[in-house]
Structures are given as structure tokens and as C-alpha cells.
C-alpha positions, 0 to 999 in steps of 0.5 A: 344301430345297436351297440353290438355292431359298434363292438364288432366294428371295434373287434374288426378295426385292428385288422382293418387298420393293418396293425399286425404290419405296423406293430413290429415297427414299434418293437412289438410282435405281429401276433400281438395285433391278432388277439382281440382286446389285447391288441388294444392294450398294446396299441395304447401301450405304444401310442401313449404308454397308458395300456389301462386306457384300453379298459375304457373301451368296454363303456358304450359311447366312451369306446368311440372316443377311445378309439379315436384317441388311440388312432390319433396317438398311434399315428403321431408315433409315426410322425403324423401331426398335421391338422389333416392327419388329426382329423383323419385319425379322429374320424377315418384313419384307414388310409393313414394306417395303410401308410404307416403299415408300408415302408415309408413311415418309421416309428418315432420317439415321443414329441420333444417339447424342447424342439420348437419345430416339432412343437409347431408341427403338431400345434394346429392338431392339438387345437383341433383336439382341444376344440372337439373335446370341449368346443370354445369353452376349452380354448377359453379355459386354456387361454385364461390359465395361460395368463397366469403361467406360460409354456416352458421349454421341454414341457407340453404346450397349454393347449396340449396339456388342457386338451388332454386334461379336459378330454379325460376329465370329461370321460371320467365324469361321464362314466361316473355320472352314468354308472356311479352317481349323478347330481340332480337339482330339485326343480319343483315343490312336489316333494316338499317338505322332504326336499325343497326347491333348490336342493341339490342332491346325489343320486346313488345309481349303485343302489339298484344297479346302473343302467347302461344308457340307451343312447350312449353317444351323447354330449357329456355332462348334460341330460338331453339338451345342450344349454344355450344352444337348445339342441338335443345332446345325443344321437341315436346312431348307437343304441342299446337294449335295456340292460341293468348292471348288478346293484347293491340292492333293490327298490324298497318301499318308501325309497325316495327314487329318481326316474325317467318321466314315463309320460315323457316318450313324446314331449313338446319341445320347449327348453324353458325349463323348469317352466317350459312344456317339455318335461310335462305330460304330453298326453295331458297336454293334448287333452287340455288343448283339445278341451281349450279349442272346444270351449273356444269354438262351441260355447256361446260367448254371450251366454258364458259372459252373462252367467259369469257376471251372474255368478260374480255378482252373487259372490260379491254379495257373499263377500259383503255379508262376510266382510271379505275383499273381492280380489279372488272373485274373477277366477272363482266366478270363472271356475263356477261358470266353467263347471256349469257350462261343461255339465250342460255342453260337455257331452258334445265334447265327449262325443267328438273327443277323438276329433278334438284330440286329433286337432290338438295334436295337429296344432302341437306338431304342425302349427307348433302352438300351445297354452302356456299356463304359467304365462296364461297365453298361447305360445309358439314352441319348437314342435313335438319330439320323441325321447328314448328312455334314458333321455326323458326328464328326470323326476323324483318321487317316493316309491309307495307301491311295488310290483304286485301291491294293491294301492288305493286312496281314500280321502287323501289317505293311501292304503297299500295292500289294505293297510294305511301306508307309511307316512314320512316325516315330512309328508303333508296333506291339506286342511281347511282351517277355521278360527285360526286368526283369533288373537291376531290384530292384523294379517301381517302379524298373523303371517309373521307369527306363523313364519317365526313360530312354525316356520309356515310360509304364506302361499307355500304352506297356506293361503286364505280361501273366499270364506276367510278360512285357511287352506294349509299344507301340514305335516303330521307334526305341524298339524299336531302342534297347531291343534294344540296351540289353537284349541278353538281352531277347526281342521278339516281335511280338504277333500274333493269327491268324485261326483256321480249321478244317482244311477252311478254314472258320471256327469259330463263334467266329472267325465271330462275331469277324469281325463286329467287323472290316470288312466285318463278315461271317461269311465274311470272316476279318479282324483288326487284324493280319492283313487280306485283300487289298482294292482301294480303289474309285476313281471310274469303275471297275466292279466285278463284284458276287458273293456273296463280295464284296457285303459289301465294297461294300454300304455304298458302294452304299447309305449313301454313294452313295444307291442301293437295293440288294436281294440276292435268290437270282437276283442283285443289284438296284440301284434296281429293276434287275438287275445283276451289276456296279457303277460307283463314283460317288466316290473312296475312301480307307483310313486308319489310326491310327499307334497300330496296336494301339489305333485304330478305323479302316478296318480296323473300318468300312471305306473313307472316301468323298471327300465325307467328307474335311474337311482336312489336319492341319497344325500342333499349336498347343497341347498340354495334358496330360490328367494336368495341365500343358502340353506346351510343347515341342508348341506350333507343331509341324508335322505330318508 
């Protein structure tokens, strides 16, 4: 239900509650209950002597809580303290409001906390308020601090005191978190070495203008799932349309931006975050599951095993010649065999792609199973769910392309509007490095030297390939220093090219690989190192639709801007009307991680709509090393 109806209900409430009949009992004028907005100001004045609380009713979501607060407080000023009356005041106060408007109930002084009878009469109601403000934990806090102090005659009880404090602390924190700034933790390494796993930062929502939440009624201070209970934290009972309040500025090139994950409209509900499936690309999961099932059912296992063994034996001979160990050969053999068989049989998968993806969707939604790449096995999960825009997972990347910009990636170098893009201080690329171990007697000696002298860590920053060379993720300054210190070493960018046939077509293995990169279409040959020239959509601009480019705009038309698209042999139909063009209703952005070889970003799932932008990452206020300890030097570090 749209929030507008909630506000209309709030405007009607004072009349339904017969306030014009009960205001006079509280020493106010009847006409004061008839003026919209002002009547709440007076009601809060009457009930708890805090008229400014009426301003909190302007905030979607919070207004319902404050509606309950004013009702309960108002009824208590007329002697209604029991648990039944408290629950009615919170959820449906009109029978009691009618009694208040009658002759029986008189306006009473505030609670005399020195009178045991009055304190006892309201105790159960106060427990209910504390429980609803913060279930279980609220009472635990009150009892814990109750050990260090006791209730004093004439003072509020601990339950009442903590109930009030917790309720309004949560309201204030929710407003600040929604409209001013929000804490955020870096869960993955896609922004290394600019931001590290374990960094805690503040997201400035005023920078681009705060978004009014699409689903305002939600449990405070959590994003989309209540921890430990594994249930969603929000309800769609009240919804709003996309609205952004005025901000200090707008998204600028190279800002580090927090945003709602565009591909998170549909999610595999697996709460084991950050390593679960929930925040991953559902559409990519469907493709991977379809491919996995096709392999299992289509490939000849005997042929697969024989070819894999042959490849393994060949790799063993290569390693023996180069005096290398065989630890990684099993995975290498599988990769080579898999590529061979996909080229041989892959056309069958492409020809029956719709059938296999339908099977994958059924398995995910109905059978509730999926491959977990972290655990290397098929796992059970909780099914497939839809998520509103504001409840999609929060991601963080650098904005490298604005609406209307033309971007292209050639050999891992990003070009914006035909020019090499800005390179941040900690942006890193991957290099294949040879002759770097000269002068080091052991592998351990080399690793220690790399860490102590250059702060490079094995596995995170570099690893050894099967030929004894290193694959190193280096920033420009690290690259320059290593090249200077090791003049005999060679540094070659690690580049994977999109393979094509002589006639320019893609072989089956490449077509299947194309499904993993935006726009997830067999006819678009992109990878993270080489990406086609593409224009970022801009609000109000009209683009011609063709069979060649529809894959780029399909999700914009349907998922982001809410139209119905049909693709027929005679053309395109949007909302039932045949058309050859489309006018963009929103601005879009292109975002990429600074850790360019280890980042799921716009290269994988495409454009980020403006209504997904949350705010600007501004400062790291704390940093905890996942391997133990605190990174004290990163505390209160501003983000470039």
C-alpha cells in the first residue's frame, strides 16, 4: 500500500479518535483537534508534554510508531494503564478513545511514581512497551543495569525508563541511519587496496540526497534480515515511490559509492552472509546452474575422464621438465578438459539454452538447491525471494562512468569518452612476473621479503602459476618500485582475449563464457579485461532498439523502469505497443572495483540505476583485520 494512504489515515485519525470531544477535558479547545498537524502537536503536549515529537510523524515508517506512542500516552492520561488497554492503544485505540470522549473518564495527573498502587497498575503495560521496542534484548538490558541500581521512590521504574530510552534511541538512530549517514562494513576484497576487508566506514547520504525508503516499515538498525532469526526485517504493507531529497551535490566521476545491488531484485535466500548465495547475482547463478546440470547430463563421463587423465599426464611431464611440483595440476587438468569439451559439445547447450535455464530456475525456486562454490557442493537453501530496491544488498564500488559517458576496456585499461580513465592511488592490475625470485634461497625467504619490504602478501597480492612465474596484483606505485628494485624481472599484463573464429563469429566455449559477463548474451563478446564500447544511458535520451543491442537494455526496460517487453519476429512491443525505440526514464552509472581482477561489478551485471544509489563512502572509522587484530592506522581515514 502506498505511503500516501497512511498519511491520509493519519490525517483522519484525530476525527476517528474523537479528539475534539476529549481535548476540553485536558484543558484545551475543541477546535484545536480539527486543524491537521496542529492537532498532533497538541495531543503530544497533552499526553507527554513533548509537542515537538509531532514532527517525527513526517518520516515514513516512524510515523506509525509515533502514532502508537501518542495514542498510548494519551489514553494513560485518562487512567488507562492495563495490558489490554496498552495493546489496544498500540494497535487499535478507537473503542478506548470513544470511552475517553464520554463522561466516565476524566483527565488525570501524570503518574505519581511514589504511589505503589499507581506504579503497580501500569507495570504490565510498561513491560509490553519495552518488549515491543526491543524484544527480549530490551528486558535483558533493563535487568542487567537493574543489578547496579534500584528503583527509587518518586522515580520512574527501570522498565519504564529503559522502555522510553530504547524506543526513542531506536527512532533517532533509524532516522539518522536512513537520512543522514549509515555504518557499512567491507565484506569482500573488490575495493582492495583502497578499502580492505574488515574496514568499517560511514556512508554519507546527504552527499547525493537521502532516499525516502521504499519499504519504511522495517525493524530498526538492520538492513534486510533480522540476525539469528533469519527472517526478513521489513514489510511491504507500506510502500513509497522513488523519492530523493535534495542533497549537497551529485555523483561525481571517481566517487566511491555505496549502492543497492542492481541484480539483487531476485535473490537466492541463503543467510550465510557474506559467503552465502543471497547477495550474489541470481541471473548469473541461473546460468551457472543450467551449465552445471547440462554438463552432468550431456557429457560422456568416460570420455571426460580419459581426456582429463591425458591432459594431467601432459602437465606432469611439463612440470618435470621445469622442476615444479604437481599440487595444482588436478584443477589445471580439469580446466583444460572442460574447455575442450565445451567447444566440442557447447553448441548443444546454446541450442537448448532456454530449456536448461528453465530447469535451473525450477531447481532454485522449487527444489531449493544450488551449487555453493565456497564449499564445492550442492547445498539446500530457503528458496528464491524478491527484494524491493532499498532492501537489496549494499555494494560499494568506484563510479567510473556517468550518464551519457562512453566507456570501453582494452587490455584491462579503462577508457572514458575515448581517454584513459583516472587511476586511483590504490587501484591494482594483475601482472605475470618472471625472474623475480633471483637472489632468494627459499620460497619462505622470498615471501618474507615481499611482505616486510613491500607489504605484499602471498595469496592476497600474488601467487605462483604452474610455470613458476608470479601472478601479482599491483598498484602503479608497487609496480614501479618492484620494477626498479628487480631490473632483471619482466612484468607482463595478465590479459585474456575474447576468442573468435576466422569469420568473426564466436566458438561455443566463448559463447558460453559470454553469458557470464554483461549483457549475458552469446552475441556480445566481453570479459573483465576487454569490454566493448558502450554508452551509459541518460534520462530523457532515446535509443534505437535492435536485435543486436536489446540485450544491453532489456533489464532497464523491464526490471528497473517497470515496463512489459515482448520481443517478436516483427519487432519489439513495450506495454503492448510496437516500437523501435526507447526513452530512458532514469539516469544510470557504471561502477567498478579498484581491485580490477577480483571484482564483481558493472562488467558482470551492468548499469546501476539512480534509484539504487545510497550515498558516498566518506570515512573509515575502524578497521579489523580478519586474521586478527586491529588496523589502528586506518582509523578515521578519509576515502579518496
